[in-house]
C-alpha positions as CSV (number, residue, x, y, z in Angstrom):
1,M,134.4,200.5,101.6
2,L,132.8,198.3,98.8
3,A,136.2,197.2,97.6
4,K,137.2,196.1,101.1
5,S,133.7,194.4,101.2
6,L,134.3,192.5,98.0
7,I,137.6,191.3,99.3
8,R,136.1,190.2,102.5
9,F,133.6,188.2,100.3
10,V,136.5,186.3,98.5
11,L,138.0,185.7,101.8
12,V,135.0,184.3,103.4
13,C,134.3,182.1,100.6
14,A,138.0,180.9,100.7
15,S,137.9,180.2,104.4
16,V,134.6,178.2,104.2
17,M,136.2,176.1,101.5
18,V,139.6,175.6,102.7
19,M,138.6,173.8,105.8
20,T,137.1,170.8,103.7
21,I,140.6,170.2,101.7
22,P,143.3,168.2,103.3
23,A,147.0,169.1,102.4
24,R,148.2,167.2,99.4
25,A,150.1,167.2,96.2
26,E,148.3,169.1,93.4
27,T,148.1,168.4,89.6
28,P,147.8,171.3,87.1
29,V,145.0,170.8,84.7
30,G,144.6,174.1,82.8
31,S,144.0,177.8,83.0
32,N,141.5,180.3,81.4
33,I,140.8,183.9,80.9
34,D,137.1,185.1,81.0
35,S,134.7,187.9,81.3
36,R,131.9,187.3,83.7
37,V,128.8,188.2,85.4
38,L,127.9,186.8,88.9
39,M,124.5,187.1,90.3
40,G,123.7,186.2,93.8
41,L,120.0,185.0,94.0
42,K,117.5,184.1,96.8
43,A,116.0,181.3,94.7
44,N,113.4,178.7,95.6
45,S,114.9,176.9,98.7
46,E,113.3,173.6,97.9
47,G,114.7,173.7,94.3
48,V,118.1,174.4,95.4
49,Q,117.9,171.7,97.9
50,A,117.0,169.3,95.4
51,L,120.1,169.8,93.5
52,M,122.4,169.2,96.6
53,P,124.1,165.8,97.1
54,K,122.4,163.5,99.6
55,G,123.1,164.4,103.2
56,W,124.2,168.0,102.4
57,T,121.7,171.0,103.3
58,S,121.7,174.1,101.2
59,V,122.9,177.1,103.2
60,P,123.0,180.7,102.4
61,F,126.3,182.9,101.7
62,P,127.4,184.1,105.0
63,G,128.7,187.4,104.1
64,G,129.8,189.9,101.6
65,P,127.8,191.4,98.9
66,M,125.9,188.2,98.3
67,K,124.9,187.6,102.0
68,G,121.6,185.8,102.1
69,S,121.9,184.4,98.7
70,N,121.3,180.7,98.2
71,L,122.3,180.4,94.6
72,L,125.2,181.8,92.9
73,F,124.4,182.2,89.0
74,A,127.4,182.8,87.1
75,L,127.4,183.7,83.4
76,I,130.7,182.9,82.0
77,D,132.1,184.2,78.6
78,G,135.4,182.1,78.2
79,I,137.9,183.9,76.1
80,L,140.8,181.6,76.2
81,E,141.0,178.3,77.9
82,L,144.6,176.6,77.8
83,D,145.7,172.9,78.7
84,P,148.4,172.3,81.3
85,E,151.1,172.9,79.1
86,G,149.7,176.4,77.9
87,A,148.3,175.4,74.5
88,P,144.6,176.6,73.7
89,L,141.9,174.0,73.8
90,D,139.9,173.3,70.7
91,P,137.7,175.4,70.7
92,A,139.7,177.8,72.8
93,S,136.6,179.8,73.8
94,R,133.3,179.0,75.2
95,R,130.2,180.4,77.1
96,A,128.6,178.8,80.0
97,V,126.2,179.3,82.9
98,V,126.9,177.7,86.1
99,L,124.6,177.3,89.2
100,V,126.6,177.1,92.5
101,G,125.7,176.7,96.0
102,L,126.7,176.2,99.5
103,G,126.1,172.8,101.3
104,K,126.4,171.9,104.9
105,K,126.9,168.7,106.5
106,E,127.5,168.4,110.5
107,D,130.6,171.0,110.7
108,A,131.7,170.9,106.9
109,V,130.6,173.4,104.7
110,R,131.3,172.9,100.9
111,M,130.8,174.9,97.7
112,Y,128.9,172.7,95.0
113,V,128.8,173.2,91.4
114,L,124.9,172.2,90.9
115,R,124.4,172.4,87.3
116,I,126.3,173.9,84.0
117,L,124.7,174.9,80.7
118,S,127.6,175.0,78.2
119,S,128.4,175.6,74.6
120,A,131.2,173.0,75.1
121,P,129.3,170.4,77.1
122,E,131.8,167.7,76.6
123,R,134.2,169.6,79.0
124,N,132.4,168.2,81.8
125,P,134.6,167.5,84.9
126,Y,131.8,167.9,87.5
127,G,129.5,165.6,85.7
128,V,126.6,168.2,85.7
129,A,126.9,169.9,82.1
130,T,124.3,170.0,79.5
131,A,124.5,171.5,76.0
132,A,123.1,175.1,75.5
133,D,123.3,177.8,72.9
134,I,124.5,180.9,74.6
135,E,124.4,184.4,73.1
136,R,125.8,187.6,74.6
137,T,125.5,191.0,73.2
138,Q,127.1,193.9,75.2
139,T,127.7,197.5,74.6
140,L,129.6,200.2,76.4
141,S,129.7,203.7,75.9
142,G,130.6,206.9,77.8
143,P,133.5,209.2,78.8
144,A,137.1,208.3,78.8
145,N,137.2,209.2,82.6
146,G,134.2,208.3,84.8
147,G,131.3,205.8,84.6
148,R,130.3,204.2,81.4
149,S,126.9,202.9,80.3
150,V,126.8,199.2,80.0
151,S,124.2,196.9,78.3
152,D,124.7,193.3,78.8
153,A,122.1,190.8,77.4
154,W,122.4,187.0,77.4
155,R,120.2,184.4,75.9
156,I,120.7,180.9,77.0
157,T,118.8,178.3,74.8
158,S,118.5,174.7,75.8
159,P,118.0,171.8,73.3
160,D,114.2,171.5,74.5
161,G,113.5,175.1,73.4
162,G,113.6,176.6,76.8
163,M,115.4,179.9,77.5
164,I,117.1,181.9,80.3
165,E,117.3,185.6,79.4
166,V,119.3,188.1,81.4
167,D,119.2,191.9,80.7
168,L,121.6,194.3,82.5
169,S,121.8,198.0,82.1
170,Y,123.8,200.1,84.5
171,T,126.5,202.7,85.1
172,S,129.8,201.2,85.8
173,G,131.4,202.2,89.1
174,K,134.7,201.9,90.9
175,R,136.4,198.5,90.1
176,S,138.6,196.5,92.3
177,W,141.3,194.1,91.6
178,S,141.9,191.0,93.9
179,P,143.0,187.5,94.1
180,G,141.0,184.5,95.5
181,E,141.1,180.8,96.0
182,L,138.1,178.5,95.9
183,F,137.5,174.5,96.2
184,P,134.3,173.7,94.5
185,Y,133.0,170.0,94.5
186,S,130.7,168.3,92.1
187,A,127.1,167.6,93.3
188,A,126.9,164.6,91.1
189,N,130.2,163.2,92.6
190,P,131.0,164.8,96.0
191,D,134.4,163.2,96.1
192,F,135.5,165.1,93.3
193,S,136.7,168.8,93.8
194,R,139.1,171.1,91.9
195,I,141.4,174.1,93.0
196,Y,140.8,177.5,91.8
197,R,143.4,180.1,92.3
198,Y,142.3,183.6,90.5
199,N,142.6,187.1,90.0
200,Q,139.7,189.3,88.9
201,M,138.6,192.8,88.2
202,V,135.2,193.4,89.9
203,D,132.7,196.0,89.5
204,L,129.9,195.8,92.1
205,V,126.7,196.6,90.3
206,V,124.0,196.1,93.1
207,S,124.1,194.5,96.5
208,T,121.1,194.6,98.6
209,A,123.3,193.4,101.7
210,L,125.5,196.1,101.5
211,G,123.0,198.7,100.6
212,K,124.3,199.2,97.1
213,P,121.3,200.1,94.7
214,A,121.3,199.3,91.1
215,S,122.0,202.4,88.8
216,G,119.6,200.8,86.1
217,D,117.6,197.8,85.2
218,I,118.4,194.2,86.0
219,R,115.9,191.5,84.7
220,L,116.2,187.5,85.0
221,S,113.5,185.1,83.4
222,N,113.6,181.4,82.8
223,S,111.7,178.7,80.9
224,I,113.9,176.0,80.9
225,P,111.9,173.1,82.3
226,E,114.8,171.5,84.3
227,L,115.5,174.6,86.2
228,M,111.9,175.8,86.7
229,P,112.0,174.3,90.5
230,V,114.9,176.7,91.1
231,L,114.2,179.7,88.9
232,D,110.4,179.8,89.2
233,G,110.0,183.3,88.9
234,T,110.0,184.1,92.5
235,E,113.7,184.6,92.9
236,E,115.1,187.7,94.3
237,I,118.4,189.3,92.9
238,I,120.4,190.1,95.9
239,A,123.7,190.9,94.1
240,V,125.2,191.5,90.7
241,M,128.9,191.7,90.2
242,D,130.3,192.5,86.7
243,V,133.8,190.7,86.3
244,P,135.2,191.9,82.9
245,V,138.7,190.4,83.6
246,Y,138.9,187.0,85.4
247,V,142.4,185.0,85.2
248,R,142.5,181.5,86.7
249,E,144.6,178.5,87.4
250,V,143.0,175.2,87.8
251,S,144.4,172.1,89.8
252,L,143.4,168.8,91.2
253,P,143.9,168.1,94.7
């Protein structure tokens, strides 16, 4: 049942985005293999709206495990990034935190990349990246067959000294493997978008929308001044999805 819900979530996002992309030739720009943690947050609505481009209204995710979230908070541990010819970039790995939201304008709905904190901020196609030092400490233990105990700690430090801290502890569950397609736009330049086609392994850690309780503790705190209007301590964690394997092809429309 949960696996079907995860697939529906991917399809909902894909269907919402695809109606804003006209058919045209595509230009491959690279590919990547990541490990990710996706958090659906009900964050400060005024703060999220302030990050949206002019004329676009923030709306919550309409369905799936993250239904009701107005902010997708993605913690990305980039393992390997390749150029269009398949050669590794320099550096070939990076870490990033990406803030994503849905925006609506009349009948159009788009996924917008609102902010990026990155260990490689020079890779900035969306024009919203800033530098950050990102540390991740992860442990995994347990039986060969059955749930494993997972501890996953992230520390994101900005140059001004502010920090985002994320601490997860839970028991892994049944994982699913599914494809997906997304068309995110830049909040800084709404005319710019990219095409993502990916396959991912997902473990749904918690989802209040689906009635899936957490099997451990989940904590998020923020002291980065720029993000305080969004992550001000009142945010509600709607869902957490552990994505230990994420393989993606990236193109320009």
